[in-house]
N, C-alpha and C positions, 0 to 999 in steps of 0.2 A: 400509580393509581389509575391513570387513563388507560394504561396497558391492560390492567385487570378488568376494567369495564369493557374494553374491546374484546377480551377473551370470553367474557360472559355472553356478549351478544353473538360472537362467532359460534359458540357452543349451542346457543338457543336456535340459531339458524339450522345447524346440521342435525340437531336432535328433535326438531319439530316434526309433528305427525304428518305434516304436508310438505316434507322436505323435497320430494321429487317434483311436486308442483311448483314449489318456491324456486327450485333450481332452474326448471324450464322457463319460468316467468322471468327470472333474473337474466338468463341468456337472451331472451326476447328483448328485455329492456336494454341490454348492452348493444344489441344490433340497432335498436331504435335510437339510442344515444349516439352511436357512431354515425347514423344517418344524419341526425341534426347537426352533429359536429362538422361533418363534411359540407353541409349546406351553409352553415355559419362561416366556415372557412372560405368557401367560394365567394360568399357575399362580402366578407371582410377584404378579400383581395380585389374583387371586381367592382365593388360599389363605387369607388372613386372614379373609375374610368367609365362606368355606365352613366353616372350622373353627369360627368363632363361631356360624354358623347351626345347625350340627349339635350345638352344645353340648358340644364336646370339651374345652373349657377355654381357658386363655390361649393364643392362637395361637403366640406366641413360644416358650412352654414346650413346646407340642406339637411344633413343628418341631425344637427342640433335643432332644426325647426320642428322635426317630427319626433324628437326624443321624448317628449312628454307622453305621447301615445305608446311608445315602446315601454316606458316605465309603468304606465297604468296597466297595459296588457300583461306585463311581468307580474304585477301584484295580483291580478285576476287569476292567472294560471297557478300561482303559488297558493292562493286561497283555496282553489278547487282541488289541487293535487298534492301539495307538499305536506308531509307528515309533521305533526306537532311534537315538541319536546315532552309534553305530558305523557305521550305513549312510552317514552323511555324512563320517565321519572317514577311512575306508579310501581313497576315491578321491583324497584330498588328501595322503596320506603321502609320496608321491614328489615333491611340488611344494615349491618353496623358501619355505615358510611356517613361522613359529615354532609350536611345539607349543601354546603358550598361546593363540595366536590361533585355531588350528583348533578347539581344545577349547571356547574361549569362544563361538565361532560355533555350534558344534554343539549345545552346551547351551542357548545363548541362543535358538536356533531353536525348541527345544521349549517355551520359555516362551510363545511366541505360538501354540501349538497350540490347535486347536478344543476339545480336551479340558479346557483351562484356562479360557479366557474364556467358554465357553458357559454356565457356571454363573452368570455375572453377569446373564444375562437372567431368572433367577429371583430372585437375592438382591438386586439393585439395586431393582427395583420393590417387592419385599417389604419392604425396609428403608424405602423412601419411604412405603409404606402405614403402617408402624409409627409413623413420625414424625407423619404426618397424624392418626393415631388417638390421639395424645397420649403416646406413649412418650418417654422421655428421649432427646433427640437425641444427646448424647455417648455414652450407653450403646448406642444403635443403631449408631452409627458404629464404636465399639470392637468390638461383636459382629460387624458386617459385615467389618471388616478382619481380625479374628481367624479367622473362618471361611474367607475367601478365601485367607488364608495357608496354611491346612490343605490346600486343594485344590492349591496350588502345591507343598506338601510331598509330596502324593501323586505329583506329576510326577517328583520326584527319587527318591522311594522306589521307584517303578516302574523307573526307570533302574538303580538299585543292585540291585534284586531280579531284574532280567532274567536269564533262563536258570537261575533257582534254583527249579525246580519242587518240589524236596523241602521248600522253605519255603512257597511260595505255596499249593499245593493243600491241604496239611494245615491251613493257616491259614484258607482259605476254607471248608473243610469244617467246621472248628470253629465258625466264626461262623454257618454255615448251621444247625448243630445248635442254637446259641443262639437263632437266629431261630425255629426250630420250638418250642423250649422256651417262648419268650415267647408264641407264638401259642396254645399250649395251657395257658398260665399256670402252667407248672412252675417257670420261673425267668426273671426279668426283668433283663437286663443293663443296660437303659436307666436303672434306678435308680442305677447307679454311673457311667454315662457322661454323662447329661444335665446333672448339676451342673458338669461340666467346660466345657460350652458355655454354660451359664447365667452362669458367672462372667465371660465376656467382656462381657456386658451389665451385670452388677452392678458390676464393677470394670473399666472400659474399658481402663485401662493394661495389663491382663494380656494384651491382644492382642499386645503386644510379645514375649511368650513364643513365640507362634506364628511371628512374623517372625524371631525368633532361631533357632528350630528350622529355618526355611526357609533362612536364611543358612548354618547349619551343614551342612545337607544339600547345598546347592549347592557349598560348599567341598569337601566329601567327594567328591562326584561329579567335580568338576574335578580334584582331586588324583589320584583313581583313574585317570581316563582319560589324564591327562598322564603318569602314572607307567608305565602299561601301553600306551602308544601305539606298539606294535610289532606287525607282522603275526605274528611268532613269539612274541609275549608275550600280553598280555591280550586282544588283538583276534583271536587265532588261534582257529580252530575247535577246540573241545574234543573229544578222542577218548577213548572208553572202552576198557578192556581187552577185547580180542576173546575171545569164548567160542565154543567149537565146539558147534553145534546141527545135528545131521544130519537129524533127522526122517525116519529111514529107513523108517518105516511108510508114507510117501507114495510110496516108490519104485515100488510096485505099479501106480501110475497113469501111469507113463512120463513123457513130457514135461510132461503136465499136472501131475503131482506135483512136478516140478522148479520150475515156475512158482509153484505154491502154497507151496512151501518158501521161495522168495525173498520172496513177499508176507508170509508170517508173520514172517520175519526182519526185513523192512522195518518192519512195524508194531511189533515189540518193541524195535527198536534206535534208532528216530528220534523226535525230539521232536514234529514235526508230526503224524506218524501216531498217536502216543500221544494227542495232543490230540484227534484225530478220533475215536478210540475213546471217549474220555471224553464228547465231544459227543454221540455216538450213544447212549450210555447215558443222558444227560440227556434225550434225546428221548422215552425211555420214559415219563417223568413228564409229558409235554406233554398227555396225555389228561386229566389232573386238571382242566384248565381247562374241559373239555367234559362230562365224566361226573359231576362233582360238583354241577353247577348253580350254581357260584359266580359265573359270568359270565352274566348274563341274555341277552346278545346271542347266546350259543352254545346256547341252549335248543332251537333249531330242529333237528329230527331228522336233517337231511342233514349237519349238522356232525359227527355221530358217525362217519360213514365217513371224513370228512376227518381226524379225530383218529386213527382206526385206521390210515390210511395212514402218518401221521407216527410213531406210536408204534412200529410194527413196522419202519419203513423209515429209522430214523435213520442207520444205517451206510450204507445204500443211497444216501441223498442226500449225505451228507458225504464218503464215500469214492468211491462209484461215479462221481460227476460229474467227478472228476479223473483218470479213466483216459484216456490213458496217462501223464498228467503226473507220477504218482508215480515213474515210471521215467525221468524226463527227464534225470537226471544221466548215465545210461548207455544211453539210448535209441538214440543213433547206433550204439553198439557192438552192441546187440541186432539192429538192422536190417541189420547187416553179416553176421549169422549166418544159417544155414539154419533159420529159425524159421517155423512156420506161424502166421499171424495168428489162425486159428480156435482153436488150442490156447492161445495167449496170452490171447485174450478169454474163453475158457471158464474159465480159471483164475480170472480176476477175477469171472466170473459165479458160479462155485461159492462163492467167498469171500463174495460178497454174499448168496447164498442161505443159507449157513450162519449168517451174522450175523443175517439176518432171522428165521430159525427160533429162534435163541437169544433175540432180543429179544421174540419172541412168547411164548416160555416164561416169560421173566422178567416179562412183563406180566400174568401170571396173577392178580396181586393185584387187578386190575380186576373180578374176580368179586365182590369186596366190594360193588361198585356195581350188581351184577345181571348175569345172563347176557347181556342185551342189550349191555352195555358191552364185555364180553370178546369177544362174537361180532363186534362191529365191528372189533376188533383182529385177530381171526383172518381175517375176510374181507379186511381191508386187507392182511394178509400175503400172502394168496393172489393178490391183484391185483398186489402188488409183485413177487412171484415170476414171474407170468405176463405182466406188461406193463411195469411200471416198471423192472425189471432190464434189459430191452432198451433202454428209452428213455435211461437214464443212460449206458449204454455207447455208444449212438448219439450222444448229445450230447457225450460225451468226445472224439469225433473232431474237433469244432469248437472245443474249449477248449484252445488251444495255449499253456498256461501252465506254464512250468518252475517246479517246486516246490523250495524250499529246505527240505530235510528237517530241518535243524538249528534251524529257527525256526518258531514258531506264530503269527506276527504277521498272517498272512492266513488263519487257520484258518476264518474265516467267509466267505471268498470272495476273489476276485481280479478286478482290473479287466479282464483279458483274457478272463475268463469271461463278460463282458457282451457279447452279440451277438444279432442277430435270430434266428438259427437256434436257439440254445439257449433263447431266450425262447419260440419257437413250440413247442419240444419240451416245455416246462414245462406247457403247457395240458393235454395228455392225462394227464400225471402226476397232476394235482390236480383239474382240473375235470371230466374225463371220468368218473371213478368217482362223483363227486357227482351228475352228470347221470344216469348209469345207475341209481344208487340211487333218485334222485328219481322216475324214471319208474315203477319197481316199487313204491315206497312210496305214491305218490299215486294210481296207477291201480289197484293191487291191494291190497297191505298191506305193512307193514315187512319181513316175512319174505321176500317176493318181491323187495324191493329188495336185501337181502343176497344172495339166490340169484343175481340178475342180475349183481352185481359179482363174486361168486365164479366164476360160469360164464365171465365174461370173462377172468379170470385163468387158469382151466383151459384155455380155448380158446387163449390165448396160449402157454401151456406146451406144448400139443400141436403147435404150429407152430414150435417152438424151432429146428430145423435150418434151416427156410426163412428165418426172421428172421436167424439168425446168418450165413447166406450173404450176405444183403444188407448187414449191418453190416460184415462182412469186406471187401466191395467198397468201402464208404465209407472205411474205414481205409486201404486200399491207395491210393485216390484222393487222400487227404489226407496220405499218408506224407511226401512231400518238403516240403510246406508246414510240417508239424509239425517235421521235422528242422531246417528253417531257423529256425523260431520259437524252438526250444530253444537256438540258438546266439546269439540276440540278447538284449540286456538293455534293459529299458525305461528 
């Protein structure tokens, strides 16, 4: 039966309308996976000797000390990126299969996920090095098995926690606060968590506790999906109580105000859009890598303008690049109405500009690192308004990716967003401001570099109408291809 399920999925992959895109994306994913496997393998072999050379203490105890953060980060990455079994269960509901078979296949498939076995490339070589260096073999094996069981526990915790943002985000925020407290030596949570991981080595049989927890989580997930395996039950899309939000103050802007109201409601009411807003807020702190001097590779002055672009443009990049995909569920209906493309695109543009201004204001804390740091953010915001805001809208015409607003599993991107045209449009977004700043910085002085980038943004803003007319023509040209793409499923 499992072979039959595998054959069905294999055929669905090769017969999909977007097979070529899927194949290209899969190849890209394989190279990405190989990259991380090599990194993990290098760390697995070298971590013991790096820790020993730096005099940080017993390598095993050091790894166990920070294991809690490793596990939490693993849950976070899974929650954002890992596909859920519900995606595999729904297409099989109307076929003559037993519920237990369908659920077993769907849950069993997650066990072979890259998110599970990738950790072995670190822990297997690290365990081998521990044994070579004289650690108790039975203790190392017990520790290794106990830790790996915890990662598989994360797999099923993620499945059970899916769509429970009110639990996930507060938990992550709480643990992030604990991480900050440890960094500034206010409170060290590892004093209480490290002994839990140490006991796997000291008393090897305690690893059975982890495996017992894993078995319990699997049974819970199995029973949950089997019990709620109905489209009108546990697998149904959850609907919240509708609330009337008129935003009458936007009526003065005519059709533009109507589009803005729809966008604001979309952001407030849907999971994917809320996740995008959270991501754009996190972008504000990206500049800490560049302005604090904590990363030596980023000490080059041209990286400051790069940071400024990202700090002020988090919403621009995460939301703007998926216009008009945000409206994919009702885009055919919109296109059947008497709607001016220019008004539709203008509403998205104004939303992006407002978010850019808000991000720039919230980034005022960079003044702590000097006027030069915050000036880079302001100049980056001007460039985003005058240049990048047009480029993301232009690129959106070629990203024909229907978005599921009820899920955030592709909040970091989508396979159909990968094409040559969008890659070419990425170059002026990031490399052009660096090049312009570099010319002014090295030929004249740093101030000239900032002035050149800001003038580029101002010049772009001055030609707004001309640029919008060209973008409008591109959207009209791609209109029917976009409508067709929104009707297909990968």
